[in-house]
Residue frames as a rotation matrix with the C-alpha (Angstrom) as fourth column:
UNK 1
0.225 0.838 -0.496 4.69
-0.341 -0.409 -0.846 -15.51
-0.913 0.360 0.194 7.03
UNK 2
-0.086 -0.220 0.972 4.33
0.684 0.696 0.219 -17.24
-0.725 0.683 0.091 3.69
UNK 3
-0.928 -0.372 0.002 4.65
0.236 -0.585 0.776 -15.65
-0.288 0.720 0.631 0.25
UNK 4
-0.337 0.886 0.320 0.90
0.762 0.057 0.645 -15.88
0.553 0.461 -0.694 -0.36
UNK 5
0.447 0.462 -0.766 0.27
0.853 -0.479 0.209 -13.63
-0.271 -0.746 -0.608 2.66
UNK 6
-0.392 -0.682 -0.617 2.98
0.365 -0.731 0.577 -11.24
-0.845 0.001 0.535 1.45
UNK 7
-0.862 0.146 0.485 1.32
0.465 -0.151 0.872 -11.12
0.200 0.978 0.063 -1.97
UNK 8
0.183 0.983 -0.021 -2.01
0.877 -0.153 0.455 -10.25
0.444 -0.102 -0.890 -0.34
UNK 9
0.252 -0.198 -0.947 -0.32
0.648 -0.692 0.317 -7.59
-0.718 -0.694 -0.046 1.76
UNK 10
-0.798 -0.602 -0.025 1.25
0.354 -0.503 0.788 -6.19
-0.487 0.621 0.615 -1.43
UNK 11
-0.470 0.716 0.517 -2.18
0.669 -0.093 0.738 -6.06
0.576 0.692 -0.435 -3.08
UNK 12
0.463 0.676 -0.573 -3.66
0.886 -0.329 0.327 -4.38
0.032 -0.659 -0.751 -0.01
UNK 13
-0.048 -0.589 -0.807 -0.86
0.518 -0.706 0.484 -1.82
-0.854 -0.395 0.339 0.24
UNK 14
-0.861 -0.399 0.317 -0.94
0.455 -0.322 0.830 -1.04
-0.229 0.859 0.458 -3.44
UNK 15
-0.045 0.951 0.305 -4.63
0.996 0.021 0.083 -0.11
0.073 0.308 -0.949 -3.47
UNK 16
0.424 0.119 -0.898 -3.98
0.353 -0.935 0.043 3.48
-0.834 -0.335 -0.438 -2.32
UNK 17
-0.547 -0.731 -0.408 -1.46
-0.157 -0.389 0.908 3.89
-0.822 0.561 0.098 -5.13
UNK 18
-0.754 0.313 0.578 -3.80
0.651 0.474 0.593 2.19
-0.088 0.823 -0.561 -7.62
UNK 19
0.320 0.924 -0.212 -6.69
0.888 -0.370 -0.274 4.46
-0.332 -0.100 -0.938 -6.67
UNK 20
0.236 -0.324 -0.916 -4.46
-0.072 -0.946 0.316 7.50
-0.969 -0.009 -0.247 -7.19
UNK 21
-0.814 -0.568 0.116 -3.16
0.031 0.158 0.987 6.04
-0.579 0.807 -0.112 -10.49
UNK 22
-0.294 0.804 0.517 -6.76
0.952 0.297 0.080 5.53
-0.089 0.516 -0.852 -11.68
UNK 23
0.585 0.502 -0.637 -7.50
0.510 -0.838 -0.192 9.15
-0.630 -0.212 -0.747 -10.77
UNK 24
-0.213 -0.753 -0.623 -4.41
-0.233 -0.580 0.780 10.28
-0.949 0.311 -0.052 -12.65
UNK 25
-0.818 -0.032 0.574 -5.50
0.486 0.495 0.720 8.27
-0.307 0.868 -0.389 -15.67
UNK 26
0.197 0.975 0.103 -8.83
0.956 -0.167 -0.242 10.06
-0.219 0.146 -0.965 -15.51
UNK 27
0.772 0.259 -0.580 -7.36
0.339 -0.940 0.032 13.54
-0.537 -0.222 -0.814 -15.25
UNK 28
-0.242 -0.931 -0.272 -4.07
0.118 -0.307 0.944 13.70
-0.963 0.196 0.184 -17.18
UNK 29
0.741 0.417 -0.526 -4.45
-0.407 -0.342 -0.847 15.35
-0.533 0.842 -0.084 -20.55
UNK 30
0.495 -0.529 -0.689 -2.64
-0.751 0.139 -0.646 13.66
0.438 0.837 -0.329 -23.46
UNK 31
0.490 -0.234 0.840 -2.01
-0.594 0.615 0.518 10.47
-0.638 -0.753 0.162 -21.49
UNK 32
0.308 -0.508 -0.805 0.79
-0.766 0.370 -0.526 8.31
0.565 0.778 -0.275 -22.89
UNK 33
0.748 -0.074 -0.659 2.29
0.247 0.953 0.173 4.94
0.615 -0.293 0.732 -21.91
UNK 34
-0.346 -0.936 0.061 5.33
0.355 -0.191 -0.915 6.74
0.869 -0.295 0.398 -20.51
UNK 35
-0.184 0.360 0.915 3.01
-0.766 -0.635 0.096 8.37
0.615 -0.683 0.393 -17.94
UNK 36
0.824 0.560 -0.085 1.87
-0.418 0.703 0.575 4.95
0.382 -0.438 0.814 -16.77
UNK 37
0.389 -0.774 -0.499 5.43
0.570 0.628 -0.530 3.68
0.724 -0.078 0.685 -16.52
UNK 38
-0.512 -0.601 0.615 6.59
-0.049 -0.694 -0.719 6.78
0.858 -0.398 0.325 -14.63
UNK 39
0.156 0.669 0.727 3.67
-0.871 -0.253 0.420 6.65
0.465 -0.699 0.543 -12.20
UNK 40
0.895 0.184 -0.407 4.16
-0.057 0.951 0.303 2.90
0.443 -0.248 0.862 -11.69
UNK 41
0.036 -0.968 -0.247 7.88
0.504 0.231 -0.832 3.35
0.863 -0.095 0.497 -11.07
UNK 42
-0.478 -0.188 0.858 7.44
-0.486 -0.757 -0.437 6.14
0.731 -0.626 0.270 -8.51
UNK 43
0.434 0.738 0.517 4.69
-0.859 0.166 0.484 4.27
0.271 -0.654 0.706 -6.63
UNK 44
0.833 -0.128 -0.539 6.47
0.108 0.992 -0.070 0.91
0.543 0.000 0.839 -6.84
UNK 45
-0.192 -0.981 -0.016 9.83
0.307 -0.045 -0.951 2.24
0.932 -0.187 0.309 -5.65
UNK 46
-0.426 0.065 0.903 8.32
-0.713 -0.638 -0.291 4.13
0.557 -0.768 0.318 -2.73
UNK 47
0.682 0.715 0.157 6.18
-0.683 0.545 0.487 1.13
0.262 -0.439 0.859 -1.75
UNK 48
0.636 -0.525 -0.565 9.39
0.378 0.851 -0.365 -0.95
0.672 0.018 0.740 -1.71
UNK 49
-0.387 -0.863 0.325 11.58
0.140 -0.403 -0.904 1.55
0.911 -0.304 0.277 0.15
UNK 50
-0.020 0.427 0.904 9.16
-0.777 -0.575 0.255 2.47
0.629 -0.698 0.343 2.94
UNK 51
0.929 0.325 -0.177 8.92
-0.151 0.769 0.622 -1.07
0.338 -0.551 0.763 4.38
UNK 52
0.171 -0.941 -0.293 12.72
0.630 0.333 -0.702 -1.15
0.758 -0.065 0.650 4.56
UNK 53
-0.498 -0.296 0.815 12.70
-0.294 -0.827 -0.479 2.05
0.816 -0.478 0.325 6.63
UNK 54
0.424 0.751 0.506 9.92
-0.805 0.056 0.591 0.60
0.415 -0.658 0.628 8.80
UNK 55
0.792 -0.171 -0.586 11.77
0.227 0.974 0.022 -2.71
0.567 -0.151 0.810 9.13
UNK 56
-0.311 -0.949 0.046 14.92
0.394 -0.173 -0.903 -0.96
0.865 -0.263 0.428 10.34
UNK 57
-0.346 0.287 0.893 12.83
-0.728 -0.683 -0.063 1.00
0.592 -0.672 0.446 12.84
UNK 58
0.696 0.717 -0.027 11.04
-0.574 0.578 0.580 -2.17
0.431 -0.388 0.814 13.95
UNK 59
0.357 -0.677 -0.644 14.31
0.443 0.730 -0.521 -4.03
0.823 -0.099 0.560 14.45
UNK 60
-0.640 -0.640 0.425 15.42
-0.029 -0.533 -0.846 -1.34
0.768 -0.554 0.322 16.86
UNK 61
-0.197 0.664 0.721 12.12
-0.943 -0.330 0.046 -1.71
0.269 -0.671 0.691 18.84
UNK 62
0.085 0.319 -0.944 12.03
-0.322 0.905 0.277 -5.51
0.943 0.281 0.180 18.72
UNK 63
-0.688 -0.413 -0.596 13.41
0.377 0.499 -0.781 -6.16
0.620 -0.762 -0.187 22.23
UNK 64
-0.895 0.366 0.255 10.88
-0.443 -0.659 -0.608 -3.77
-0.054 -0.657 0.752 23.73
UNK 65
-0.046 0.997 -0.060 7.76
-0.975 -0.058 -0.217 -5.41
-0.219 0.049 0.974 22.25
UNK 66
-0.777 -0.386 -0.497 8.79
-0.539 0.815 0.210 -9.04
0.324 0.431 -0.842 21.88
UNK 67
-0.894 0.419 0.159 5.94
0.194 0.681 -0.707 -10.36
-0.404 -0.601 -0.690 24.07
UNK 68
0.070 0.973 -0.219 3.17
0.160 -0.228 -0.960 -8.53
-0.985 0.033 -0.171 22.24
UNK 69
-0.793 -0.522 -0.314 4.52
-0.189 -0.279 0.942 -8.60
-0.579 0.806 0.123 18.68
UNK 70
-0.735 0.565 0.375 1.45
0.669 0.512 0.539 -10.32
0.113 0.647 -0.754 17.24
UNK 71
0.251 0.835 -0.491 -0.84
0.842 -0.438 -0.315 -7.71
-0.478 -0.334 -0.813 18.84
UNK 72
-0.159 -0.398 -0.903 1.30
-0.101 -0.904 0.416 -4.91
-0.982 0.158 0.103 17.40
UNK 73
-0.977 -0.191 0.089 1.20
0.050 0.199 0.979 -6.47
-0.205 0.961 -0.185 13.91
UNK 74
-0.341 0.931 0.128 -2.57
0.939 0.332 0.092 -7.00
0.043 0.152 -0.987 14.23
UNK 75
0.247 0.439 -0.864 -3.08
0.587 -0.777 -0.227 -3.44
-0.771 -0.451 -0.450 15.46
UNK 76
-0.513 -0.525 -0.679 -0.99
-0.217 -0.686 0.694 -1.84
-0.830 0.504 0.238 12.71
UNK 77
-0.959 0.164 0.230 -2.66
0.277 0.388 0.879 -3.84
0.055 0.907 -0.417 9.92
UNK 78
-0.111 0.983 -0.144 -6.12
0.991 0.097 -0.097 -3.19
-0.082 -0.154 -0.985 11.32
UNK 79
0.131 0.111 -0.985 -5.48
0.319 -0.946 -0.065 0.55
-0.939 -0.306 -0.160 11.72
UNK 80
-0.798 -0.468 -0.380 -4.03
-0.220 -0.361 0.906 0.84
-0.561 0.807 0.185 8.22
UNK 81
-0.794 0.544 0.271 -6.94
0.580 0.547 0.603 -1.14
0.179 0.636 -0.750 6.75
UNK 82
0.109 0.872 -0.478 -9.54
0.922 -0.268 -0.279 0.88
-0.372 -0.410 -0.833 8.66
UNK 83
-0.182 -0.273 -0.945 -7.87
0.021 -0.961 0.274 4.13
-0.983 0.030 0.181 7.57
UNK 84
-0.981 -0.193 -0.003 -7.98
-0.011 0.042 0.999 3.04
-0.193 0.980 -0.044 3.95
UNK 85
-0.425 0.896 0.129 -11.67
0.884 0.381 0.271 2.16
0.194 0.229 -0.954 4.20
UNK 86
0.188 0.486 -0.854 -12.50
0.682 -0.690 -0.242 5.44
-0.706 -0.537 -0.461 5.98
UNK 87
-0.450 -0.458 -0.766 -10.60
-0.153 -0.806 0.572 7.54
-0.880 0.375 0.293 3.46
UNK 88
-0.956 0.129 0.264 -12.38
0.291 0.314 0.904 5.80
0.034 0.941 -0.338 0.56
UNK 89
-0.146 0.988 0.041 -15.83
0.940 0.126 0.316 6.71
0.307 0.085 -0.948 1.86
UNK 90
-0.039 0.129 -0.991 -15.23
0.604 -0.787 -0.126 10.19
-0.796 -0.604 -0.047 3.32
UNK 91
0.874 0.399 0.277 -16.15
0.464 -0.514 -0.721 13.13
-0.145 0.759 -0.635 1.12
UNK 92
-0.248 -0.969 -0.022 -13.25
0.847 -0.227 0.481 14.81
-0.470 0.101 0.877 -0.68
UNK 93
0.619 0.613 -0.492 -14.14
0.363 -0.778 -0.513 18.46
-0.697 0.139 -0.704 -1.25
UNK 94
-0.024 -0.727 -0.687 -10.94
-0.515 -0.580 0.631 19.14
-0.857 0.369 -0.360 -3.18
UNK 95
0.876 0.336 -0.346 -11.58
-0.470 0.434 -0.769 16.36
-0.108 0.836 0.538 -5.67
UNK 96
0.459 -0.709 0.535 -8.96
0.281 0.687 0.670 14.02
-0.843 -0.158 0.515 -7.05
UNK 97
0.958 -0.028 0.285 -8.05
0.278 -0.155 -0.948 15.93
0.071 0.987 -0.141 -10.18
UNK 98
0.136 -0.975 -0.174 -4.36
0.313 -0.125 0.942 16.08
-0.940 -0.183 0.288 -11.04
UNK 99
0.901 0.341 -0.268 -3.84
-0.092 -0.454 -0.886 18.37
-0.424 0.823 -0.378 -13.96
UNK 100
0.531 -0.770 -0.354 -0.08
-0.696 -0.158 -0.701 18.07
0.483 0.619 -0.619 -14.43
UNK 101
0.937 -0.294 -0.190 2.40
0.343 0.879 0.332 15.28
0.069 -0.376 0.924 -13.89
UNK 102
0.444 -0.829 0.340 5.55
-0.601 -0.557 -0.573 16.75
0.665 0.050 -0.746 -12.34
UNK 103
-0.309 -0.664 -0.681 8.27
0.211 0.650 -0.730 15.15
0.927 -0.370 -0.061 -10.26
UNK 104
-0.874 0.019 0.485 7.07
-0.436 -0.467 -0.769 17.16
0.212 -0.884 0.417 -7.27
UNK 105
0.132 0.988 0.081 3.50
-0.980 0.118 0.158 15.86
0.147 -0.101 0.984 -7.67
UNK 106
0.421 -0.015 -0.907 4.78
-0.204 0.973 -0.111 12.29
0.884 0.231 0.406 -8.10
UNK 107
-0.662 -0.726 -0.183 6.99
0.066 0.187 -0.980 12.57
0.746 -0.661 -0.076 -4.99
UNK 108
-0.646 0.484 0.591 4.18
-0.763 -0.422 -0.489 13.91
0.012 -0.767 0.641 -2.84
UNK 109
0.422 0.873 -0.247 1.72
-0.873 0.464 0.151 11.25
0.247 0.152 0.957 -4.05
UNK 110
0.140 -0.455 -0.879 4.32
-0.080 0.880 -0.468 8.48
0.987 0.136 0.086 -3.73
UNK 111
-0.884 -0.444 0.145 5.08
-0.143 -0.038 -0.989 9.41
0.445 -0.895 -0.029 -0.13
UNK 112
-0.378 0.818 0.433 1.42
-0.922 -0.292 -0.254 9.84
-0.082 -0.495 0.865 0.74
UNK 113
0.570 0.682 -0.458 0.47
-0.733 0.674 0.092 6.44
0.372 0.283 0.884 -0.69
UNK 114
0.156 -0.590 -0.792 3.43
0.055 0.806 -0.590 4.60
0.986 0.049 0.158 0.88
UNK 115
-0.286 -0.215 0.934 3.21
-0.856 -0.381 -0.350 5.71
0.431 -0.899 -0.076 4.52
UNK 116
0.692 0.611 0.384 1.21
-0.716 0.649 0.258 2.54
-0.091 -0.454 0.887 5.27
UNK 117
0.702 -0.500 -0.507 4.09
0.068 0.756 -0.651 0.48
0.709 0.422 0.565 3.85
UNK 118
-0.287 -0.785 0.548 6.34
-0.545 -0.336 -0.768 1.97
0.787 -0.520 -0.332 6.56
UNK 119
0.042 0.409 0.912 4.08
-0.986 0.166 -0.029 0.47
-0.163 -0.898 0.410 9.23
UNK 120
0.941 0.258 -0.219 4.04
-0.308 0.922 -0.234 -2.85
0.142 0.288 0.947 7.43
UNK 121
0.183 -0.959 -0.215 7.85
-0.143 0.190 -0.971 -2.83
0.973 0.209 -0.102 7.53
UNK 122
-0.371 -0.238 0.897 7.67
-0.895 -0.165 -0.414 -2.44
0.246 -0.957 -0.152 11.31
UNK 123
0.594 0.675 0.437 5.35
-0.747 0.665 -0.012 -5.46
-0.298 -0.319 0.900 11.40
UNK 124
0.769 -0.372 -0.520 7.77
-0.133 0.703 -0.699 -7.49
0.626 0.606 0.490 9.29
UNK 125
-0.268 -0.927 0.263 10.60
-0.461 -0.116 -0.880 -6.68
0.846 -0.357 -0.396 11.69
UNK 126
-0.161 0.301 0.940 8.53
-0.982 0.049 -0.184 -7.56
-0.102 -0.952 0.288 14.73
UNK 127
0.812 0.534 0.234 7.49
-0.490 0.843 -0.225 -10.87
-0.317 0.068 0.946 13.15
UNK 128
-0.044 -0.967 0.252 11.18
-0.385 0.250 0.889 -11.48
-0.922 -0.058 -0.383 12.21
UNK 129
0.743 0.297 0.600 10.49
0.462 0.422 -0.780 -11.67
-0.485 0.857 0.176 8.50
UNK 130
-0.440 -0.889 0.125 13.38
0.651 -0.219 0.727 -11.10
-0.619 0.401 0.675 6.12
UNK 131
0.107 0.519 -0.848 12.70
-0.041 -0.850 -0.526 -7.89
-0.993 0.091 -0.070 4.19
UNK 132
-0.771 -0.540 -0.337 14.13
-0.313 -0.140 0.939 -8.70
-0.554 0.830 -0.061 0.74
UNK 133
-0.802 0.499 0.328 11.34
0.596 0.623 0.507 -10.92
0.049 0.602 -0.797 -0.64
UNK 134
0.104 0.927 -0.361 8.49
0.846 -0.273 -0.458 -8.69
-0.523 -0.258 -0.813 0.66
UNK 135
-0.009 -0.079 -0.997 9.93
-0.148 -0.986 0.080 -5.48
-0.989 0.148 -0.003 -0.80
UNK 136
-0.940 -0.321 -0.120 10.42
-0.171 0.138 0.975 -7.11
-0.297 0.937 -0.185 -4.18
UNK 137
-0.551 0.813 0.190 6.85
0.834 0.524 0.176 -8.44
0.043 0.256 -0.966 -4.15
UNK 138
0.198 0.660 -0.724 5.36
0.668 -0.632 -0.393 -5.19
-0.717 -0.406 -0.566 -2.82
UNK 139
-0.306 -0.398 -0.865 7.32
-0.297 -0.823 0.484 -2.96
-0.905 0.405 0.133 -5.22
UNK 140
-0.988 -0.125 0.088 6.64
0.030 0.407 0.913 -5.20
-0.150 0.905 -0.398 -8.22
UNK 141
-0.348 0.933 0.091 2.93
0.936 0.351 -0.017 -5.58
-0.048 0.079 -0.996 -7.59
UNK 142
0.198 0.396 -0.897 2.51
0.414 -0.863 -0.290 -1.86
-0.889 -0.314 -0.335 -6.88
UNK 143
-0.669 -0.480 -0.567 4.35
-0.320 -0.503 0.803 -0.97
-0.671 0.719 0.183 -10.10
UNK 144
-0.935 0.281 0.216 2.26
0.342 0.557 0.757 -3.34
0.092 0.781 -0.617 -12.19
UNK 145
-0.099 0.979 -0.178 -1.12
0.985 0.071 -0.160 -2.42
-0.144 -0.191 -0.971 -10.67
UNK 146
0.042 0.073 -0.996 -0.37
0.207 -0.976 -0.063 1.32
-0.977 -0.204 -0.056 -10.72
UNK 147
-0.875 -0.389 -0.289 0.72
-0.227 -0.199 0.953 1.13
-0.429 0.899 0.086 -14.36
UNK 148
-0.729 0.663 0.171 -2.48
0.624 0.540 0.565 -0.76
0.282 0.518 -0.807 -15.22
UNK 149
-0.056 0.730 -0.681 -4.52
0.852 -0.320 -0.413 1.62
-0.520 -0.604 -0.604 -13.03
UNK 150
-0.538 -0.191 -0.821 -3.47
-0.150 -0.937 0.316 4.62
-0.830 0.293 0.475 -15.12
UNK 151
-0.965 0.164 -0.206 -4.79
-0.181 0.155 0.971 2.99
0.191 0.974 -0.120 -18.29
UNK 152
-0.485 0.828 -0.281 -7.89
0.852 0.520 0.061 1.75
0.197 -0.210 -0.958 -16.52
UNK 153
-0.274 0.331 -0.903 -8.53
0.520 -0.739 -0.428 5.23
-0.809 -0.587 0.030 -15.17
UNK 154
-0.853 -0.117 -0.508 -8.42
-0.317 -0.656 0.685 6.63
-0.414 0.745 0.523 -18.66
UNK 155
-0.808 0.504 -0.305 -11.17
-0.109 0.381 0.918 4.29
0.579 0.775 -0.253 -19.82
UNK 156
0.130 0.928 -0.350 -13.41
0.228 0.316 0.921 3.33
0.965 -0.199 -0.170 -16.87
UNK 157
-0.733 -0.599 -0.322 -11.85
0.424 -0.032 -0.905 4.75
0.532 -0.800 0.277 -13.69
UNK 158
-0.633 0.537 0.558 -14.89
-0.644 -0.765 0.006 6.81
0.430 -0.356 0.830 -12.81
UNK 159
0.245 0.809 -0.534 -16.78
-0.350 0.587 0.730 3.59
0.904 0.008 0.427 -12.04
UNK 160
0.836 0.151 -0.528 -14.75
0.291 0.694 0.659 2.22
0.466 -0.704 0.536 -9.13
UNK 161
-0.012 -0.960 0.279 -11.69
-0.046 -0.278 -0.959 4.18
0.999 -0.024 -0.041 -8.05
UNK 162
-0.137 -0.007 0.991 -12.83
-0.925 -0.357 -0.131 4.49
0.354 -0.934 0.043 -4.41
UNK 163
0.853 0.515 0.089 -13.97
-0.517 0.804 0.294 0.85
0.080 -0.296 0.952 -4.17
UNK 164
0.407 -0.790 -0.458 -10.38
0.097 0.536 -0.838 -0.27
0.908 0.296 0.295 -4.81
UNK 165
-0.472 -0.612 0.634 -9.26
-0.533 -0.375 -0.758 1.28
0.702 -0.696 -0.150 -1.51
UNK 166
0.335 0.673 0.660 -12.05
-0.942 0.246 0.227 -0.53
-0.009 -0.698 0.716 0.38
UNK 167
0.903 -0.035 -0.428 -10.85
-0.080 0.966 -0.247 -3.87
0.422 0.257 0.869 -0.96
UNK 168
-0.042 -0.999 -0.020 -7.28
0.029 0.018 -0.999 -3.06
0.999 -0.043 0.028 0.03
UNK 169
-0.323 -0.022 0.946 -8.34
-0.858 -0.416 -0.302 -2.08
0.400 -0.909 0.116 3.55
UNK 170
0.713 0.648 0.267 -10.34
-0.701 0.665 0.256 -5.28
-0.012 -0.370 0.929 4.03
UNK 171
0.646 -0.544 -0.535 -7.38
0.102 0.756 -0.646 -7.38
0.757 0.363 0.544 2.84
UNK 172
-0.376 -0.858 0.351 -5.03
-0.254 -0.268 -0.929 -5.76
0.891 -0.439 -0.117 5.37
UNK 173
-0.029 0.450 0.892 -7.49
-0.995 -0.097 0.016 -6.20
0.094 -0.888 0.451 8.22
UNK 174
0.895 0.417 -0.160 -7.99
-0.415 0.909 0.046 -9.89
0.165 0.025 0.986 7.36
UNK 175
0.259 -0.880 -0.397 -4.24
0.162 0.445 -0.881 -10.49
0.952 0.164 0.258 7.29
UNK 176
-0.453 -0.371 0.811 -3.94
-0.661 -0.470 -0.585 -8.78
0.598 -0.801 -0.032 10.70
UNK 177
0.443 0.703 0.556 -6.65
-0.893 0.400 0.205 -11.11
-0.078 -0.587 0.805 12.06
UNK 178
0.823 -0.189 -0.535 -4.84
-0.057 0.911 -0.409 -14.10
0.565 0.368 0.739 10.53
UNK 179
-0.224 -0.971 0.089 -1.56
-0.124 -0.062 -0.990 -13.12
0.967 -0.233 -0.106 12.24
UNK 180
-0.296 0.187 0.937 -3.32
-0.932 -0.272 -0.240 -12.69
0.210 -0.944 0.255 15.58
UNK 181
0.752 0.643 0.147 -5.08
-0.659 0.742 0.126 -16.06
-0.028 -0.192 0.981 15.34
UNK 182
0.546 -0.615 -0.569 -1.89
0.014 0.685 -0.728 -17.82
0.838 0.389 0.382 14.29
UNK 183
-0.513 -0.808 0.290 -0.06
-0.267 -0.171 -0.949 -16.53
0.816 -0.564 -0.128 17.35
UNK 184
-0.221 0.493 0.842 -2.91
-0.975 -0.144 -0.171 -16.96
0.037 -0.858 0.512 19.83
UNK 185
0.673 0.629 0.390 -3.96
-0.620 0.767 -0.166 -20.42
-0.403 -0.129 0.906 18.69
UNK 186
-0.301 -0.930 0.211 -0.65
-0.569 0.353 0.743 -21.62
-0.765 0.103 -0.635 17.20
UNK 187
0.754 0.639 0.153 -2.32
-0.201 0.445 -0.873 -22.56
-0.626 0.627 0.464 13.89
């Protein structure tokens, strides 16, 4: 897998975190730049660590699924993408308001927005991709976009926070299709 695909995966994975960051920017009283940095760091670090955990898990399963690895990668990316799209359009009766920024809230949100990255790590292991470059790209892009998302949320987040997740879901599905076609048709 080339770095361009990894960058697109990073953008796709980061969309959950960005959508939450936009919501946080909308709802945090007395928003400061340190809030954006803190949110970006939490989301970026978790998005970088979860693929490592998934990669380690995937390496242990590699011998079992070696013949269908491209189908597994396609399935995981498609499921993650579809889940992101579904969650962006389903009604949320609780709302997205986050009134206080505590370590506990950041931990919960960081874990919730990085579960998909765990599955991507499994895909990387199955496709025999070294994990170092992807985690640096995924963590860095997630940090940057989440940081920017907080500021964006403060100013115009109400316009498109849910649409961001749809874009991320579509990107992940398209990458899954690309992986499948590359393996089936040896492109």
